[in-house]
PDB file with one MODEL, atoms N, CA, C and O in Angstrom:
MODEL        1
ATOM      1  N   UNK A   1      93.668  95.611 127.940  1.00  0.00           N
ATOM      2  CA  UNK A   1      93.971  94.503 127.055  1.00  0.00           C
ATOM      3  C   UNK A   1      95.070  93.668 127.706  1.00  0.00           C
ATOM      4  O   UNK A   1      96.034  94.202 128.256  1.00  0.00           O
ATOM      5  N   UNK A   2      94.910  92.385 127.636  1.00  0.00           N
ATOM      6  CA  UNK A   2      95.919  91.489 128.175  1.00  0.00           C
ATOM      7  C   UNK A   2      97.144  91.481 127.271  1.00  0.00           C
ATOM      8  O   UNK A   2      97.038  91.658 126.058  1.00  0.00           O
ATOM      9  N   UNK A   3      98.301  91.274 127.878  1.00  0.00           N
ATOM     10  CA  UNK A   3      99.554  91.274 127.125  1.00  0.00           C
ATOM     11  C   UNK A   3      99.579  90.192 126.052  1.00  0.00           C
ATOM     12  O   UNK A   3     100.166  90.386 124.987  1.00  0.00           O
ATOM     13  N   UNK A   4      98.939  89.038 126.330  1.00  0.00           N
ATOM     14  CA  UNK A   4      98.923  87.956 125.341  1.00  0.00           C
ATOM     15  C   UNK A   4      98.192  88.396 124.070  1.00  0.00           C
ATOM     16  O   UNK A   4      98.641  88.115 122.959  1.00  0.00           O
ATOM     17  N   UNK A   5      97.068  89.084 124.243  1.00  0.00           N
ATOM     18  CA  UNK A   5      96.308  89.550 123.079  1.00  0.00           C
ATOM     19  C   UNK A   5      97.078  90.637 122.338  1.00  0.00           C
ATOM     20  O   UNK A   5      97.059  90.685 121.108  1.00  0.00           O
ATOM     21  N   UNK A   6      97.751  91.507 123.079  1.00  0.00           N
ATOM     22  CA  UNK A   6      98.563  92.540 122.440  1.00  0.00           C
ATOM     23  C   UNK A   6      99.665  91.899 121.600  1.00  0.00           C
ATOM     24  O   UNK A   6      99.944  92.361 120.494  1.00  0.00           O
ATOM     25  N   UNK A   7     100.286  90.851 122.108  1.00  0.00           N
ATOM     26  CA  UNK A   7     101.323  90.147 121.359  1.00  0.00           C
ATOM     27  C   UNK A   7     100.746  89.502 120.098  1.00  0.00           C
ATOM     28  O   UNK A   7     101.379  89.538 119.043  1.00  0.00           O
ATOM     29  N   UNK A   8      99.559  88.917 120.196  1.00  0.00           N
ATOM     30  CA  UNK A   8      98.901  88.340 119.015  1.00  0.00           C
ATOM     31  C   UNK A   8      98.645  89.415 117.961  1.00  0.00           C
ATOM     32  O   UNK A   8      98.917  89.209 116.779  1.00  0.00           O
ATOM     33  N   UNK A   9      98.121  90.560 118.396  1.00  0.00           N
ATOM     34  CA  UNK A   9      97.842  91.650 117.458  1.00  0.00           C
ATOM     35  C   UNK A   9      99.126  92.205 116.859  1.00  0.00           C
ATOM     36  O   UNK A   9      99.163  92.543 115.676  1.00  0.00           O
ATOM     37  N   UNK A  10     100.173  92.300 117.658  1.00  0.00           N
ATOM     38  CA  UNK A  10     101.460  92.765 117.159  1.00  0.00           C
ATOM     39  C   UNK A  10     101.964  91.839 116.058  1.00  0.00           C
ATOM     40  O   UNK A  10     102.359  92.305 114.989  1.00  0.00           O
ATOM     41  N   UNK A  11     101.955  90.542 116.306  1.00  0.00           N
ATOM     42  CA  UNK A  11     102.421  89.576 115.304  1.00  0.00           C
ATOM     43  C   UNK A  11     101.561  89.607 114.047  1.00  0.00           C
ATOM     44  O   UNK A  11     102.083  89.568 112.933  1.00  0.00           O
ATOM     45  N   UNK A  12     100.255  89.677 114.223  1.00  0.00           N
ATOM     46  CA  UNK A  12      99.357  89.725 113.071  1.00  0.00           C
ATOM     47  C   UNK A  12      99.565  91.015 112.277  1.00  0.00           C
ATOM     48  O   UNK A  12      99.598  90.992 111.047  1.00  0.00           O
ATOM     49  N   UNK A  13      99.705  92.131 112.977  1.00  0.00           N
ATOM     50  CA  UNK A  13      99.944  93.408 112.310  1.00  0.00           C
ATOM     51  C   UNK A  13     101.240  93.404 111.525  1.00  0.00           C
ATOM     52  O   UNK A  13     101.295  93.930 110.413  1.00  0.00           O
ATOM     53  N   UNK A  14     102.283  92.819 112.090  1.00  0.00           N
ATOM     54  CA  UNK A  14     103.570  92.742 111.401  1.00  0.00           C
ATOM     55  C   UNK A  14     103.453  91.887 110.140  1.00  0.00           C
ATOM     56  O   UNK A  14     104.030  92.228 109.108  1.00  0.00           O
ATOM     57  N   UNK A  15     102.715  90.785 110.213  1.00  0.00           N
ATOM     58  CA  UNK A  15     102.509  89.953 109.012  1.00  0.00           C
ATOM     59  C   UNK A  15     101.824  90.756 107.905  1.00  0.00           C
ATOM     60  O   UNK A  15     102.220  90.680 106.742  1.00  0.00           O
ATOM     61  N   UNK A  16     100.812  91.515 108.266  1.00  0.00           N
ATOM     62  CA  UNK A  16     100.102  92.321 107.269  1.00  0.00           C
ATOM     63  C   UNK A  16     100.967  93.476 106.767  1.00  0.00           C
ATOM     64  O   UNK A  16     100.876  93.855 105.599  1.00  0.00           O
ATOM     65  N   UNK A  17     101.788  94.028 107.625  1.00  0.00           N
ATOM     66  CA  UNK A  17     102.700  95.090 107.203  1.00  0.00           C
ATOM     67  C   UNK A  17     103.707  94.551 106.188  1.00  0.00           C
ATOM     68  O   UNK A  17     104.042  95.235 105.221  1.00  0.00           O
ATOM     69  N   UNK A  18     104.190  93.325 106.408  1.00  0.00           N
ATOM     70  CA  UNK A  18     105.106  92.698 105.446  1.00  0.00           C
ATOM     71  C   UNK A  18     104.424  92.449 104.103  1.00  0.00           C
ATOM     72  O   UNK A  18     105.073  92.516 103.059  1.00  0.00           O
ATOM     73  N   UNK A  19     103.136  92.165 104.122  1.00  0.00           N
ATOM     74  CA  UNK A  19     102.410  91.996 102.859  1.00  0.00           C
ATOM     75  C   UNK A  19     102.347  93.315 102.097  1.00  0.00           C
ATOM     76  O   UNK A  19     102.419  93.330 100.868  1.00  0.00           O
ATOM     77  N   UNK A  20     102.214  94.412 102.819  1.00  0.00           N
ATOM     78  CA  UNK A  20     102.154  95.732 102.178  1.00  0.00           C
ATOM     79  C   UNK A  20     103.527  96.185 101.693  1.00  0.00           C
ATOM     80  O   UNK A  20     103.628  96.938 100.724  1.00  0.00           O
ATOM     81  N   UNK A  21     104.588  95.728 102.366  1.00  0.00           N
ATOM     82  CA  UNK A  21     105.958  96.127 102.033  1.00  0.00           C
ATOM     83  C   UNK A  21     106.841  94.880 101.918  1.00  0.00           C
ATOM     84  O   UNK A  21     107.749  94.695 102.727  1.00  0.00           O
ATOM     85  N   UNK A  22     106.586  94.024 100.922  1.00  0.00           N
ATOM     86  CA  UNK A  22     107.317  92.751 100.837  1.00  0.00           C
ATOM     87  C   UNK A  22     108.813  92.910 100.587  1.00  0.00           C
ATOM     88  O   UNK A  22     109.590  92.016 100.921  1.00  0.00           O
ATOM     89  N   UNK A  23     109.225  94.026 100.009  1.00  0.00           N
ATOM     90  CA  UNK A  23     110.649  94.204  99.715  1.00  0.00           C
ATOM     91  C   UNK A  23     111.456  94.602 100.945  1.00  0.00           C
ATOM     92  O   UNK A  23     112.686  94.572 100.907  1.00  0.00           O
ATOM     93  N   UNK A  24     110.801  94.968 102.013  1.00  0.00           N
ATOM     94  CA  UNK A  24     111.502  95.385 103.223  1.00  0.00           C
ATOM     95  C   UNK A  24     111.486  94.263 104.251  1.00  0.00           C
ATOM     96  O   UNK A  24     110.426  93.737 104.589  1.00  0.00           O
ATOM     97  N   UNK A  25     112.647  93.905 104.738  1.00  0.00           N
ATOM     98  CA  UNK A  25     112.757  92.854 105.744  1.00  0.00           C
ATOM     99  C   UNK A  25     113.212  93.394 107.093  1.00  0.00           C
ATOM    100  O   UNK A  25     113.425  92.623 108.029  1.00  0.00           O
ATOM    101  N   UNK A  26     113.361  94.701 107.200  1.00  0.00           N
ATOM    102  CA  UNK A  26     113.893  95.289 108.425  1.00  0.00           C
ATOM    103  C   UNK A  26     112.795  96.030 109.185  1.00  0.00           C
ATOM    104  O   UNK A  26     112.212  96.994 108.688  1.00  0.00           O
ATOM    105  N   UNK A  27     112.534  95.561 110.388  1.00  0.00           N
ATOM    106  CA  UNK A  27     111.565  96.200 111.273  1.00  0.00           C
ATOM    107  C   UNK A  27     112.268  96.687 112.527  1.00  0.00           C
ATOM    108  O   UNK A  27     113.259  96.107 112.970  1.00  0.00           O
ATOM    109  N   UNK A  28     111.744  97.747 113.082  1.00  0.00           N
ATOM    110  CA  UNK A  28     112.232  98.250 114.361  1.00  0.00           C
ATOM    111  C   UNK A  28     111.051  98.233 115.320  1.00  0.00           C
ATOM    112  O   UNK A  28     110.000  98.801 115.025  1.00  0.00           O
ATOM    113  N   UNK A  29     111.221  97.592 116.452  1.00  0.00           N
ATOM    114  CA  UNK A  29     110.193  97.546 117.481  1.00  0.00           C
ATOM    115  C   UNK A  29     110.736  98.269 118.701  1.00  0.00           C
ATOM    116  O   UNK A  29     111.821  97.954 119.189  1.00  0.00           O
ATOM    117  N   UNK A  30     109.977  99.238 119.190  1.00  0.00           N
ATOM    118  CA  UNK A  30     110.433 100.016 120.341  1.00  0.00           C
ATOM    119  C   UNK A  30     109.280 100.251 121.301  1.00  0.00           C
ATOM    120  O   UNK A  30     108.144 100.476 120.883  1.00  0.00           O
ATOM    121  N   UNK A  31     109.578 100.197 122.576  1.00  0.00           N
ATOM    122  CA  UNK A  31     108.622 100.583 123.600  1.00  0.00           C
ATOM    123  C   UNK A  31     108.802 102.077 123.823  1.00  0.00           C
ATOM    124  O   UNK A  31     109.874 102.527 124.228  1.00  0.00           O
ATOM    125  N   UNK A  32     107.758 102.838 123.560  1.00  0.00           N
ATOM    126  CA  UNK A  32     107.819 104.293 123.668  1.00  0.00           C
ATOM    127  C   UNK A  32     107.030 104.761 124.886  1.00  0.00           C
ATOM    128  O   UNK A  32     106.053 104.131 125.291  1.00  0.00           O
ATOM    129  N   UNK A  33     107.469 105.872 125.458  1.00  0.00           N
ATOM    130  CA  UNK A  33     106.779 106.502 126.580  1.00  0.00           C
ATOM    131  C   UNK A  33     106.532 107.952 126.205  1.00  0.00           C
ATOM    132  O   UNK A  33     107.449 108.655 125.780  1.00  0.00           O
ATOM    133  N   UNK A  34     105.305 108.394 126.362  1.00  0.00           N
ATOM    134  CA  UNK A  34     104.970 109.788 126.094  1.00  0.00           C
ATOM    135  C   UNK A  34     105.493 110.624 127.257  1.00  0.00           C
ATOM    136  O   UNK A  34     105.130 110.384 128.409  1.00  0.00           O
ATOM    137  N   UNK A  35     106.344 111.602 126.959  1.00  0.00           N
ATOM    138  CA  UNK A  35     106.960 112.403 128.021  1.00  0.00           C
ATOM    139  C   UNK A  35     105.956 113.302 128.737  1.00  0.00           C
ATOM    140  O   UNK A  35     106.176 113.682 129.887  1.00  0.00           O
ATOM    141  N   UNK A  36     104.873 113.638 128.077  1.00  0.00           N
ATOM    142  CA  UNK A  36     103.846 114.458 128.716  1.00  0.00           C
ATOM    143  C   UNK A  36     102.879 113.616 129.533  1.00  0.00           C
ATOM    144  O   UNK A  36     102.258 114.111 130.473  1.00  0.00           O
ATOM    145  N   UNK A  37     102.754 112.348 129.176  1.00  0.00           N
ATOM    146  CA  UNK A  37     101.885 111.414 129.898  1.00  0.00           C
ATOM    147  C   UNK A  37     102.706 110.178 130.250  1.00  0.00           C
ATOM    148  O   UNK A  37     102.611 109.168 129.553  1.00  0.00           O
ATOM    149  N   UNK A  38     103.504 110.228 131.308  1.00  0.00           N
ATOM    150  CA  UNK A  38     104.448 109.147 131.599  1.00  0.00           C
ATOM    151  C   UNK A  38     103.804 107.781 131.837  1.00  0.00           C
ATOM    152  O   UNK A  38     104.488 106.761 131.747  1.00  0.00           O
ATOM    153  N   UNK A  39     102.522 107.739 132.135  1.00  0.00           N
ATOM    154  CA  UNK A  39     101.859 106.448 132.323  1.00  0.00           C
ATOM    155  C   UNK A  39     101.440 105.813 131.000  1.00  0.00           C
ATOM    156  O   UNK A  39     100.968 104.677 130.982  1.00  0.00           O
ATOM    157  N   UNK A  40     101.610 106.540 129.888  1.00  0.00           N
ATOM    158  CA  UNK A  40     101.199 106.030 128.583  1.00  0.00           C
ATOM    159  C   UNK A  40     102.395 105.422 127.871  1.00  0.00           C
ATOM    160  O   UNK A  40     103.294 106.136 127.428  1.00  0.00           O
ATOM    161  N   UNK A  41     102.402 104.110 127.766  1.00  0.00           N
ATOM    162  CA  UNK A  41     103.424 103.373 127.033  1.00  0.00           C
ATOM    163  C   UNK A  41     102.759 102.701 125.842  1.00  0.00           C
ATOM    164  O   UNK A  41     101.606 102.276 125.919  1.00  0.00           O
ATOM    165  N   UNK A  42     103.490 102.611 124.747  1.00  0.00           N
ATOM    166  CA  UNK A  42     102.964 101.946 123.562  1.00  0.00           C
ATOM    167  C   UNK A  42     104.115 101.329 122.782  1.00  0.00           C
ATOM    168  O   UNK A  42     105.271 101.724 122.934  1.00  0.00           O
ATOM    169  N   UNK A  43     103.782 100.363 121.952  1.00  0.00           N
ATOM    170  CA  UNK A  43     104.769  99.735 121.084  1.00  0.00           C
ATOM    171  C   UNK A  43     104.729 100.416 119.727  1.00  0.00           C
ATOM    172  O   UNK A  43     103.664 100.578 119.131  1.00  0.00           O
ATOM    173  N   UNK A  44     105.891 100.810 119.251  1.00  0.00           N
ATOM    174  CA  UNK A  44     106.013 101.438 117.936  1.00  0.00           C
ATOM    175  C   UNK A  44     106.730 100.469 117.007  1.00  0.00           C
ATOM    176  O   UNK A  44     107.827  99.998 117.310  1.00  0.00           O
ATOM    177  N   UNK A  45     106.103 100.177 115.878  1.00  0.00           N
ATOM    178  CA  UNK A  45     106.681  99.302 114.861  1.00  0.00           C
ATOM    179  C   UNK A  45     106.972 100.165 113.643  1.00  0.00           C
ATOM    180  O   UNK A  45     106.061 100.744 113.051  1.00  0.00           O
ATOM    181  N   UNK A  46     108.245 100.247 113.272  1.00  0.00           N
ATOM    182  CA  UNK A  46     108.642 100.996 112.081  1.00  0.00           C
ATOM    183  C   UNK A  46     109.235 100.018 111.080  1.00  0.00           C
ATOM    184  O   UNK A  46     109.988  99.115 111.443  1.00  0.00           O
ATOM    185  N   UNK A  47     108.886 100.211 109.824  1.00  0.00           N
ATOM    186  CA  UNK A  47     109.449  99.382 108.768  1.00  0.00           C
ATOM    187  C   UNK A  47     110.350 100.265 107.918  1.00  0.00           C
ATOM    188  O   UNK A  47     109.946 101.338 107.470  1.00  0.00           O
ATOM    189  N   UNK A  48     111.581  99.798 107.702  1.00  0.00           N
ATOM    190  CA  UNK A  48     112.536 100.569 106.902  1.00  0.00           C
ATOM    191  C   UNK A  48     112.233 100.365 105.427  1.00  0.00           C
ATOM    192  O   UNK A  48     112.102  99.237 104.951  1.00  0.00           O
ATOM    193  N   UNK A  49     112.126 101.482 104.713  1.00  0.00           N
ATOM    194  CA  UNK A  49     111.781 101.424 103.294  1.00  0.00           C
ATOM    195  C   UNK A  49     112.616 102.416 102.504  1.00  0.00           C
ATOM    196  O   UNK A  49     113.167 103.370 103.053  1.00  0.00           O
ATOM    197  N   UNK A  50     112.697 102.173 101.209  1.00  0.00           N
ATOM    198  CA  UNK A  50     113.385 103.109 100.315  1.00  0.00           C
ATOM    199  C   UNK A  50     112.491 103.445  99.122  1.00  0.00           C
ATOM    200  O   UNK A  50     112.981 103.665  98.014  1.00  0.00           O
ATOM    201  N   UNK A  51     111.192 103.481  99.352  1.00  0.00           N
ATOM    202  CA  UNK A  51     110.223 103.821  98.310  1.00  0.00           C
ATOM    203  C   UNK A  51     110.020 105.326  98.253  1.00  0.00           C
ATOM    204  O   UNK A  51     110.463 106.057  99.138  1.00  0.00           O
ATOM    205  N   UNK A  52     109.348 105.780  97.205  1.00  0.00           N
ATOM    206  CA  UNK A  52     108.970 107.189  97.164  1.00  0.00           C
ATOM    207  C   UNK A  52     107.954 107.448  98.275  1.00  0.00           C
ATOM    208  O   UNK A  52     107.265 106.531  98.724  1.00  0.00           O
ATOM    209  N   UNK A  53     107.869 108.678  98.704  1.00  0.00           N
ATOM    210  CA  UNK A  53     106.931 109.041  99.769  1.00  0.00           C
ATOM    211  C   UNK A  53     105.502 108.709  99.352  1.00  0.00           C
ATOM    212  O   UNK A  53     104.720 108.198 100.154  1.00  0.00           O
ATOM    213  N   UNK A  54     105.165 108.999  98.103  1.00  0.00           N
ATOM    214  CA  UNK A  54     103.808 108.740  97.621  1.00  0.00           C
ATOM    215  C   UNK A  54     103.479 107.253  97.657  1.00  0.00           C
ATOM    216  O   UNK A  54     102.412 106.863  98.131  1.00  0.00           O
ATOM    217  N   UNK A  55     104.397 106.417  97.154  1.00  0.00           N
ATOM    218  CA  UNK A  55     104.168 104.972  97.135  1.00  0.00           C
ATOM    219  C   UNK A  55     104.099 104.418  98.554  1.00  0.00           C
ATOM    220  O   UNK A  55     103.233 103.598  98.861  1.00  0.00           O
ATOM    221  N   UNK A  56     105.004 104.859  99.414  1.00  0.00           N
ATOM    222  CA  UNK A  56     105.025 104.376 100.797  1.00  0.00           C
ATOM    223  C   UNK A  56     103.742 104.756 101.530  1.00  0.00           C
ATOM    224  O   UNK A  56     103.153 103.925 102.221  1.00  0.00           O
ATOM    225  N   UNK A  57     103.309 105.997 101.385  1.00  0.00           N
ATOM    226  CA  UNK A  57     102.076 106.430 102.050  1.00  0.00           C
ATOM    227  C   UNK A  57     100.860 105.698 101.505  1.00  0.00           C
ATOM    228  O   UNK A  57      99.941 105.376 102.258  1.00  0.00           O
ATOM    229  N   UNK A  58     100.848 105.433 100.214  1.00  0.00           N
ATOM    230  CA  UNK A  58      99.747 104.685  99.614  1.00  0.00           C
ATOM    231  C   UNK A  58      99.667 103.284 100.210  1.00  0.00           C
ATOM    232  O   UNK A  58      98.580 102.811 100.543  1.00  0.00           O
ATOM    233  N   UNK A  59     100.801 102.626 100.345  1.00  0.00           N
ATOM    234  CA  UNK A  59     100.821 101.279 100.920  1.00  0.00           C
ATOM    235  C   UNK A  59     100.467 101.296 102.407  1.00  0.00           C
ATOM    236  O   UNK A  59      99.757 100.412 102.885  1.00  0.00           O
ATOM    237  N   UNK A  60     100.960 102.296 103.137  1.00  0.00           N
ATOM    238  CA  UNK A  60     100.630 102.387 104.560  1.00  0.00           C
ATOM    239  C   UNK A  60      99.137 102.645 104.739  1.00  0.00           C
ATOM    240  O   UNK A  60      98.517 102.088 105.646  1.00  0.00           O
ATOM    241  N   UNK A  61      98.557 103.478 103.889  1.00  0.00           N
ATOM    242  CA  UNK A  61      97.112 103.717 103.947  1.00  0.00           C
ATOM    243  C   UNK A  61      96.331 102.443 103.642  1.00  0.00           C
ATOM    244  O   UNK A  61      95.309 102.175 104.273  1.00  0.00           O
ATOM    245  N   UNK A  62      96.806 101.659 102.681  1.00  0.00           N
ATOM    246  CA  UNK A  62      96.147 100.391 102.363  1.00  0.00           C
ATOM    247  C   UNK A  62      96.214  99.444 103.561  1.00  0.00           C
ATOM    248  O   UNK A  62      95.227  98.784 103.885  1.00  0.00           O
ATOM    249  N   UNK A  63      97.371  99.375 104.218  1.00  0.00           N
ATOM    250  CA  UNK A  63      97.520  98.559 105.431  1.00  0.00           C
ATOM    251  C   UNK A  63      96.559  99.045 106.515  1.00  0.00           C
ATOM    252  O   UNK A  63      95.899  98.243 107.176  1.00  0.00           O
ATOM    253  N   UNK A  64      96.486 100.345 106.688  1.00  0.00           N
ATOM    254  CA  UNK A  64      95.607 100.920 107.706  1.00  0.00           C
ATOM    255  C   UNK A  64      94.159 100.531 107.449  1.00  0.00           C
ATOM    256  O   UNK A  64      93.446 100.140 108.373  1.00  0.00           O
ATOM    257  N   UNK A  65      93.720 100.638 106.195  1.00  0.00           N
ATOM    258  CA  UNK A  65      92.322 100.334 105.879  1.00  0.00           C
ATOM    259  C   UNK A  65      92.028  98.833 105.849  1.00  0.00           C
ATOM    260  O   UNK A  65      90.919  98.414 106.180  1.00  0.00           O
ATOM    261  N   UNK A  66      93.005  98.028 105.459  1.00  0.00           N
ATOM    262  CA  UNK A  66      92.739  96.590 105.345  1.00  0.00           C
ATOM    263  C   UNK A  66      92.909  95.845 106.667  1.00  0.00           C
ATOM    264  O   UNK A  66      92.275  94.810 106.868  1.00  0.00           O
ATOM    265  N   UNK A  67      93.748  96.346 107.571  1.00  0.00           N
ATOM    266  CA  UNK A  67      93.971  95.612 108.822  1.00  0.00           C
ATOM    267  C   UNK A  67      93.779  96.480 110.066  1.00  0.00           C
ATOM    268  O   UNK A  67      92.995  96.130 110.949  1.00  0.00           O
ATOM    269  N   UNK A  68      94.478  97.594 110.140  1.00  0.00           N
ATOM    270  CA  UNK A  68      94.529  98.364 111.382  1.00  0.00           C
ATOM    271  C   UNK A  68      93.162  98.880 111.815  1.00  0.00           C
ATOM    272  O   UNK A  68      92.824  98.791 112.995  1.00  0.00           O
ATOM    273  N   UNK A  69      92.378  99.412 110.904  1.00  0.00           N
ATOM    274  CA  UNK A  69      91.067  99.940 111.285  1.00  0.00           C
ATOM    275  C   UNK A  69      90.130  98.842 111.784  1.00  0.00           C
ATOM    276  O   UNK A  69      89.281  99.092 112.639  1.00  0.00           O
ATOM    277  N   UNK A  70      90.280  97.631 111.254  1.00  0.00           N
ATOM    278  CA  UNK A  70      89.446  96.516 111.727  1.00  0.00           C
ATOM    279  C   UNK A  70      89.771  96.134 113.166  1.00  0.00           C
ATOM    280  O   UNK A  70      88.931  95.567 113.865  1.00  0.00           O
ATOM    281  N   UNK A  71      90.983  96.443 113.610  1.00  0.00           N
ATOM    282  CA  UNK A  71      91.418  96.081 114.957  1.00  0.00           C
ATOM    283  C   UNK A  71      91.608  97.301 115.858  1.00  0.00           C
ATOM    284  O   UNK A  71      92.173  97.189 116.947  1.00  0.00           O
ATOM    285  N   UNK A  72      91.146  98.445 115.414  1.00  0.00           N
ATOM    286  CA  UNK A  72      91.383  99.692 116.150  1.00  0.00           C
ATOM    287  C   UNK A  72      90.835  99.652 117.570  1.00  0.00           C
ATOM    288  O   UNK A  72      91.466 100.177 118.487  1.00  0.00           O
ATOM    289  N   UNK A  73      89.684  99.046 117.763  1.00  0.00           N
ATOM    290  CA  UNK A  73      89.097  99.003 119.104  1.00  0.00           C
ATOM    291  C   UNK A  73      89.985  98.220 120.069  1.00  0.00           C
ATOM    292  O   UNK A  73      90.111  98.584 121.238  1.00  0.00           O
ATOM    293  N   UNK A  74      90.595  97.151 119.579  1.00  0.00           N
ATOM    294  CA  UNK A  74      91.482  96.357 120.438  1.00  0.00           C
ATOM    295  C   UNK A  74      92.860  96.992 120.576  1.00  0.00           C
ATOM    296  O   UNK A  74      93.425  97.037 121.669  1.00  0.00           O
ATOM    297  N   UNK A  75      93.392  97.480 119.468  1.00  0.00           N
ATOM    298  CA  UNK A  75      94.737  98.059 119.471  1.00  0.00           C
ATOM    299  C   UNK A  75      94.755  99.351 120.275  1.00  0.00           C
ATOM    300  O   UNK A  75      95.679  99.604 121.049  1.00  0.00           O
ATOM    301  N   UNK A  76      93.719 100.167 120.080  1.00  0.00           N
ATOM    302  CA  UNK A  76      93.648 101.438 120.790  1.00  0.00           C
ATOM    303  C   UNK A  76      94.904 102.256 120.591  1.00  0.00           C
ATOM    304  O   UNK A  76      95.346 102.466 119.461  1.00  0.00           O
ATOM    305  N   UNK A  77      95.472 102.713 121.675  1.00  0.00           N
ATOM    306  CA  UNK A  77      96.694 103.515 121.605  1.00  0.00           C
ATOM    307  C   UNK A  77      97.906 102.724 122.086  1.00  0.00           C
ATOM    308  O   UNK A  77      98.892 103.305 122.539  1.00  0.00           O
ATOM    309  N   UNK A  78      97.831 101.400 121.985  1.00  0.00           N
ATOM    310  CA  UNK A  78      98.928 100.546 122.461  1.00  0.00           C
ATOM    311  C   UNK A  78      99.902 100.144 121.363  1.00  0.00           C
ATOM    312  O   UNK A  78     101.026  99.738 121.657  1.00  0.00           O
ATOM    313  N   UNK A  79      99.481 100.253 120.072  1.00  0.00           N
ATOM    314  CA  UNK A  79     100.344  99.904 118.946  1.00  0.00           C
ATOM    315  C   UNK A  79     100.348 101.035 117.936  1.00  0.00           C
ATOM    316  O   UNK A  79      99.306 101.615 117.629  1.00  0.00           O
ATOM    317  N   UNK A  80     101.530 101.344 117.424  1.00  0.00           N
ATOM    318  CA  UNK A  80     101.680 102.365 116.386  1.00  0.00           C
ATOM    319  C   UNK A  80     102.526 101.762 115.274  1.00  0.00           C
ATOM    320  O   UNK A  80     103.589 101.198 115.531  1.00  0.00           O
ATOM    321  N   UNK A  81     102.055 101.881 114.043  1.00  0.00           N
ATOM    322  CA  UNK A  81     102.799 101.396 112.877  1.00  0.00           C
ATOM    323  C   UNK A  81     103.213 102.599 112.058  1.00  0.00           C
ATOM    324  O   UNK A  81     102.401 103.480 111.777  1.00  0.00           O
ATOM    325  N   UNK A  82     104.500 102.636 111.669  1.00  0.00           N
ATOM    326  CA  UNK A  82     105.029 103.802 110.976  1.00  0.00           C
ATOM    327  C   UNK A  82     106.111 103.375 109.989  1.00  0.00           C
ATOM    328  O   UNK A  82     106.496 102.207 109.931  1.00  0.00           O
ATOM    329  N   UNK A  83     106.590 104.340 109.222  1.00  0.00           N
ATOM    330  CA  UNK A  83     107.624 104.111 108.218  1.00  0.00           C
ATOM    331  C   UNK A  83     108.910 104.818 108.617  1.00  0.00           C
ATOM    332  O   UNK A  83     108.886 105.877 109.245  1.00  0.00           O
ATOM    333  N   UNK A  84     110.026 104.217 108.243  1.00  0.00           N
ATOM    334  CA  UNK A  84     111.318 104.870 108.400  1.00  0.00           C
ATOM    335  C   UNK A  84     112.004 104.839 107.041  1.00  0.00           C
ATOM    336  O   UNK A  84     112.310 103.772 106.509  1.00  0.00           O
ATOM    337  N   UNK A  85     112.239 106.015 106.493  1.00  0.00           N
ATOM    338  CA  UNK A  85     112.849 106.114 105.167  1.00  0.00           C
ATOM    339  C   UNK A  85     114.362 105.972 105.268  1.00  0.00           C
ATOM    340  O   UNK A  85     115.000 106.568 106.136  1.00  0.00           O
ATOM    341  N   UNK A  86     114.926 105.169 104.363  1.00  0.00           N
ATOM    342  CA  UNK A  86     116.385 104.996 104.332  1.00  0.00           C
ATOM    343  C   UNK A  86     116.927 105.415 102.988  1.00  0.00           C
ATOM    344  O   UNK A  86     118.135 105.346 102.760  1.00  0.00           O
TER     345      UNK A  86
ENDMDL
END
């Protein structure tokens, strides 16, 4: 995947993540490297939330089904979306 397309998907994914978690304005973006597979790098997007685990997982599942699964073939293992509880 070209970096330009990855950036487009990252921005689009973040917009949809904000729709799922409108009360959270804090995102963390990190370039991660798998220590067992050093050639595997991916972008990890975490959204800081203070919801119950059940509510947060429900919203993350909705995001996964409404956006992420539709783009799974393109995203592959290059983007990861996750939650960070505060």
